[in-house]
C-alpha positions in Angstrom: 0.0 0.0 0.0 1.2 3.6 -0.5 2.8 5.1 2.5 0.7 7.4 4.7 1.7 10.9 5.6 1.6 11.3 9.3 1.5 15.1 9.1 -2.2 14.9 8.0 -5.3 13.4 9.4 -6.8 10.0 8.7 -10.6 9.5 8.6 -12.1 6.2 9.8 -15.8 5.5 9.0 -17.2 3.1 11.5 -16.4 2.6 15.2 -16.7 -1.2 15.3 -13.9 -3.8 15.5 -12.4 -3.0 12.1 -12.4 0.7 12.6 -11.2 0.6 16.2 -8.3 -1.7 15.2 -7.2 0.5 12.4 -7.6 3.6 14.5 -5.4 2.2 17.4 -2.7 0.9 15.1 -2.3 4.1 13.2 -2.6 6.2 16.3 0.3 4.3 17.9 2.3 5.0 14.7 1.9 8.7 15.2 -1.1 9.6 13.0 -4.0 11.8 13.9 -7.3 9.9 13.7 -10.9 11.0 13.3 -13.4 8.2 13.8 -17.1 8.8 12.9 -20.1 6.5 13.2 -23.7 7.1 12.2 -25.0 5.3 15.3 -25.1 6.8 18.7 -22.6 4.3 20.2 -19.2 2.8 19.5 -18.5 -1.0 19.0 -20.5 -1.4 15.8 -22.5 -4.6 15.6 -20.6 -5.9 18.7 -22.2 -3.2 20.9 -23.5 -4.6 24.2 -25.4 -2.8 27.0 -27.0 -3.4 30.4 -30.7 -4.1 30.1 -33.1 -2.8 32.8 -33.2 -6.3 34.2 -29.5 -6.1 35.0 -28.7 -8.6 32.2 -26.2 -7.7 29.5 -27.5 -7.8 25.9 -25.7 -7.7 22.6 -27.9 -5.3 20.7 -27.2 -6.8 17.2 -27.1 -10.5 18.1 -24.6 -12.6 20.1 -20.9 -12.2 19.4 -18.8 -15.2 20.4 -15.0 -14.6 20.5 -13.0 -17.6 19.3 -9.7 -17.9 17.4 -6.4 -19.7 17.2 -4.5 -16.6 16.0 -2.0 -15.7 18.6 -1.3 -12.3 17.1 -5.0 -11.4 17.4 -5.1 -12.6 21.0 -2.0 -10.7 22.0 -3.3 -7.5 20.4 -6.8 -7.6 22.0 -5.5 -8.7 25.4 -4.0 -5.2 25.7 -7.5 -3.8 26.0 -9.4 -6.5 28.0 -9.3 -9.3 30.5 -11.0 -12.5 29.4 -13.4 -14.9 30.9 -13.6 -18.5 29.6 -16.6 -19.5 27.5 -17.1 -22.4 25.1 -20.1 -21.9 22.9 -22.7 -24.7 22.7 -25.8 -24.6 20.5 -28.9 -26.7 20.6 -31.7 -27.2 18.0 -35.3 -27.4 19.2 -37.3 -30.1 17.5 -41.0 -30.2 16.8 -41.6 -32.2 19.9 -39.7 -29.7 22.1 -36.6 -31.9 22.6 -33.2 -30.4 22.1 -30.3 -31.9 20.0 -26.7 -30.7 19.6 -25.8 -28.4 16.7 -23.6 -28.8 14.7 -24.9 -32.4 14.6 -22.7 -34.9 16.4 -23.0 -38.6 16.8 -25.8 -38.3 19.3 -27.8 -36.0 17.0 -27.3 -38.4 14.1 -28.6 -41.3 16.3 -31.8 -39.3 17.2 -32.6 -37.9 13.8 -31.0 -40.3 11.4 -28.3 -39.0 9.0 -30.7 -39.0 6.1 -32.9 -36.4 7.9 -30.2 -34.0 9.1 -30.5 -31.6 6.1 -34.3 -31.5 6.0 -34.7 -31.1 9.8 -31.8 -28.9 10.9 -30.8 -26.9 7.8 -33.5 -26.6 5.2 -36.1 -24.6 7.3 -33.5 -22.5 9.0 -31.8 -21.7 5.7 -35.2 -20.7 4.1 -35.9 -18.3 6.9 -32.4 -16.9 7.2 -31.6 -16.3 3.6 -35.1 -16.2 1.9 -33.7 -18.8 -0.4 -33.8 -22.6 -0.7 -30.6 -24.5 0.1 -30.1 -25.3 -3.5 -30.0 -21.6 -4.4 -27.1 -20.8 -1.9 -23.4 -21.2 -2.2 -22.6 -24.6 -0.6 -19.9 -23.0 1.6 -22.7 -21.6 3.8 -23.9 -25.1 4.8 -20.3 -26.4 5.0 -19.6 -23.9 7.8 -21.6 -26.3 10.1 -20.0 -29.7 9.7 -21.5 -33.0 10.6 -19.3 -34.8 13.2 -19.0 -38.5 14.1 -18.0 -37.8 17.8 -19.8 -36.7 20.9 -18.3 -33.2 21.0 -20.9 -30.5 21.9 -18.7 -27.5 21.2 -19.7 -25.2 18.3 -16.1 -24.2 17.7 -14.2 -27.4 18.7 -10.9 -26.5 16.9 -10.2 -23.0 18.2 -7.6 -22.9 20.9 -8.8 -19.6 22.4 -12.5 -19.4 23.4 -13.2 -16.6 25.8 -15.4 -13.5 26.2 -14.2 -10.0 27.1 -14.7 -9.9 30.8 -16.4 -6.4 30.9 -18.0 -6.8 27.5 -17.3 -5.8 23.9 -18.3 -2.1 24.3 -15.7 -1.7 27.0 -13.1 -3.5 24.9 -13.7 -1.2 21.9 -13.7 1.9 24.3 -10.3 0.9 25.5 -9.0 0.5 22.0 -10.2 4.0 21.0 -8.8 5.5 24.2 -5.8 7.3 22.8 -4.8 11.0 22.6 -4.5 10.9 18.8 -8.0 9.5 18.3 -11.1 11.7 18.1 -14.6 10.2 18.0 -17.8 11.7 16.6 -21.0 9.7 16.9 -24.3 10.3 15.2 -22.2 11.5 12.3 -22.9 10.1 8.8 -20.2 10.0 6.1 -20.2 12.3 3.2 -17.8 12.4 0.3 -17.1 16.0 0.9 -15.2 14.9 4.0 -12.6 13.2 2.0 -10.8 16.4 1.0 -9.9 17.1 4.6 -8.0 13.8 5.0 -4.9 12.1 3.6 -6.6 8.7 3.6 -10.0 7.3 4.4 -10.8 3.9 5.8 -14.5 3.1 5.3 -16.6 0.3 6.6 -19.8 1.4 4.8 -21.3 -0.9 2.0 -19.2 -0.4 -1.1 -22.2 -0.3 -3.4 -23.8 2.5 -1.4 -20.5 4.5 -1.5 -20.5 4.4 -5.3 -24.1 5.3 -5.6 -25.1 1.8 -6.7 -23.3 2.4 -10.0 -23.3 -1.3 -11.1 -26.4 -2.3 -9.1 -27.3 -3.2 -5.6 -25.6 -5.8 -3.4 -28.3 -7.9 -1.6 -28.0 -8.3 2.2 -30.1 -10.0 4.9 -30.9 -8.3 8.2 -32.3 -9.4 11.6 -35.1 -7.9 13.7 -34.5 -8.6 17.4 -37.4 -9.2 19.7 -36.6 -9.1 23.4 -38.8 -10.9 25.9 -38.4 -10.7 29.7 -39.6 -14.0 31.2 -40.4 -14.6 34.8 -38.3 -17.7 35.1 -34.8 -18.2 36.5 -33.7 -20.0 33.4 -35.3 -21.4 30.2 -32.6 -23.1 28.2 -29.5 -25.1 29.1 -27.3 -23.2 26.6 -27.1 -19.6 25.3 -28.4 -20.3 21.8 -31.2 -22.5 20.6 -32.1 -22.8 16.9 -35.6 -23.5 15.7 -36.4 -26.2 13.2 -40.1 -25.3 12.6 -41.5 -22.8 10.0 -42.3 -19.9 12.4 -40.7 -16.5 11.6 -37.8 -16.9 14.1 -34.5 -18.7 13.4 -33.2 -18.8 16.9 -33.4 -17.5 20.5 -30.6 -16.3 22.7 -30.7 -16.5 26.5 -28.2 -13.9 27.7 -27.7 -15.1 31.3 -26.1 -18.3 29.9 -23.1 -16.2 28.8 -20.6 -15.6 31.6 -20.5 -12.3 33.4 -23.7 -11.2 31.7 -25.7 -10.3 34.8 -27.5 -12.2 37.5 -31.3 -12.1 38.1 -32.8 -15.0 40.0 -36.4 -14.1 39.2 -36.2 -13.2 35.5 -34.4 -14.2 32.3 -34.1 -12.2 29.1 -34.6 -13.9 25.7 -34.0 -12.4 22.3 -35.8 -14.0 19.3 -34.3 -13.3 15.9 -36.4 -12.7 12.8 -34.5 -12.6 9.5 -35.6 -10.2 6.8 -34.3 -8.1 3.9 -32.2 -5.1 5.1 -34.8 -2.9 3.4 -37.3 -4.1 5.9 -35.1 -3.1 8.8 -33.9 0.5 8.5 -31.3 -0.5 5.9 -29.3 -2.4 8.5 -27.0 -4.7 6.5 -25.8 -7.8 8.4 -25.2 -10.7 6.0 -24.3 -10.6 2.3 -26.2 -13.1 0.2 -23.9 -15.7 -1.4 -26.0 -17.2 -4.3 -24.9 -20.5 -5.9 -24.3 -18.8 -9.3 -21.9 -16.3 -7.7 -23.7 -13.3 -9.3 -23.6 -11.3 -6.1 -19.9 -12.1 -5.7 -19.1 -11.0 -9.2 -21.0 -7.7 -8.7 -19.0 -7.1 -5.4 -15.7 -7.8 -7.2 -16.7 -5.3 -9.9 -17.0 -2.6 -7.2 -13.7 -3.6 -5.6 -11.8 -3.0 -8.9 -12.7 0.7 -9.0 -9.4 2.6 -8.7 -9.6 4.8 -5.6 -6.1 5.6 -4.3 -7.3 7.7 -1.4 -9.8 5.3 0.1 -9.6 1.9 1.7 -12.7 -0.3 2.2 -13.2 -3.0 4.8 -11.4 -5.8 2.9 -8.3 -3.7 2.3 -7.9 -2.8 6.0 -5.9 -5.9 6.8 -3.0 -4.6 4.7 -2.7 -1.7 7.0 -2.8 -3.9 10.1 0.1 -5.8 8.8 2.2 -2.9 7.8 
């Protein structure tokens, strides 16, 4: 990448993990950083907060930290303490019983290997993506492998499975706590800003930035429905996926995550309803990977536009490694 001039300012659009990482690294290298975010909080989609019940909630769905990358662990450990957590997921069957997901040997025994796709994946996929399994890139399904052992962990191979002890918002706050970093919330990006900065690192959707010049990239979104239940605990794990055809894909019980609050008389559940991002205030969460690769080709077309002053989300890794 071209060398940056540390006598001028850098603009970072988005105060989530990517933006905070770039901001911290460049600040420590002597650059002056302005971070803006259209939302009224930092931490992006990893933002968590204390609900009135005293239970911590991840506003945009659960974020589970897991990795085997020692460089990532070392970097983030400068800004947080950790608390152990190994993620387990269950799928709720039509009869109310729970089975392990990803399916393990016990799940196969209960459902029969020939029924795994139709029971565990097909209904969930249709709700999540608005498409049938056959219309999606196979890599999406392959992310959830079928195992022949009794392991119940969702991420069995990752050597580091922990949660930030004080939460993700606190972690990001510590990352952005530097004299060279200035933060402006409730501030939307405009191209007129670019003239004030040497470089711009932008986490916004690339098709939106270029005014949908080649067409629109489809995304799925999630509507979150919180329900406070007068029970100490409802589920044995933090996440339960649904296998029926109702509008929800899964439910999260926040108290089952470590250090997420204690309430002996109530528990907080969040039900997730997938939808198009146009049905949810233009909140883009998941890019749609179709089997023909048309959406990927459109995305690649945008990435090939020559823009020497600006870096998008996928280009930020080069800066982290410089």
